[in-house]
C-alpha positions in Angstrom: -32.5 7.4 -17.9 -29.6 6.7 -15.5 -28.7 8.9 -12.6 -25.4 9.7 -14.3 -27.1 10.9 -17.5 -29.6 13.0 -15.5 -26.9 15.0 -13.8 -25.8 18.0 -15.8 -22.0 18.0 -16.0 -20.5 21.0 -14.1 -23.7 21.5 -12.0 -23.4 21.7 -8.2 -25.3 18.4 -7.8 -23.0 16.7 -10.4 -20.0 17.9 -8.5 -21.3 16.8 -5.1 -22.3 13.4 -6.5 -18.8 12.7 -7.9 -17.0 14.1 -4.9 -19.0 11.9 -2.6 -18.3 8.8 -4.7 -14.6 9.8 -4.9 -14.1 10.2 -1.2 -15.8 6.9 -0.4 -13.3 4.8 -2.3 -10.2 3.9 -0.3 -7.4 2.5 -2.4 -4.1 1.2 -1.0 -0.9 0.4 -2.8 1.0 -2.4 -1.1 4.5 -3.7 -1.9 5.3 -7.3 -1.1 9.0 -8.0 -0.9 10.3 -11.6 -0.8 13.4 -12.0 1.3 15.8 -14.8 2.3 18.8 -13.9 4.6 18.8 -10.3 3.6 19.3 -8.7 7.0 22.1 -6.4 5.6 19.9 -5.0 2.9 16.2 -5.3 3.8 16.0 -2.2 6.1 17.3 0.1 3.3 14.9 -1.5 0.7 11.9 -1.2 3.0 12.8 2.5 3.8 13.1 3.4 0.1 9.9 1.5 -1.0 7.9 3.0 1.8 8.1 6.4 0.1 5.9 5.1 -2.8 3.4 2.8 -1.2 0.9 2.7 1.7 2.1 -0.6 3.3 5.1 -2.8 2.9 4.9 -6.6 3.5 8.1 -8.6 3.7 7.7 -12.3 3.0 10.6 -13.9 4.9 11.3 -17.2 3.3 12.8 -18.9 6.4 15.8 -16.7 6.9 18.5 -17.8 9.4 19.6 -14.2 10.1 17.8 -11.2 11.5 15.9 -10.3 8.3 12.5 -10.4 10.2 13.7 -8.0 12.9 15.4 -5.6 10.5 12.3 -5.5 8.3 10.0 -4.8 11.3 12.3 -2.1 12.5 12.0 -0.4 9.1 8.2 -0.4 9.4 7.3 -3.5 7.3 4.7 -6.1 8.2 6.5 -9.5 8.1 5.1 -12.9 7.1 7.3 -15.9 7.7 6.9 -19.3 6.2 
């Protein structure tokens, strides 16, 4: 008999067991946004996306403008390559 099947659903022990398991799981939703010379738009995009995710990563594809700085100012983590 497994631990799960030995717990009576709705019992105090069942509820404590599942609440403990639930609170130990940390899930994060991350948005990864590719960008190339998007300094005039990236700040707005990062701000809007940030409302729905835990972290925003901007992958700067070698921009020649201030895309990196604008994304960082908006709160994104920036990777350049």
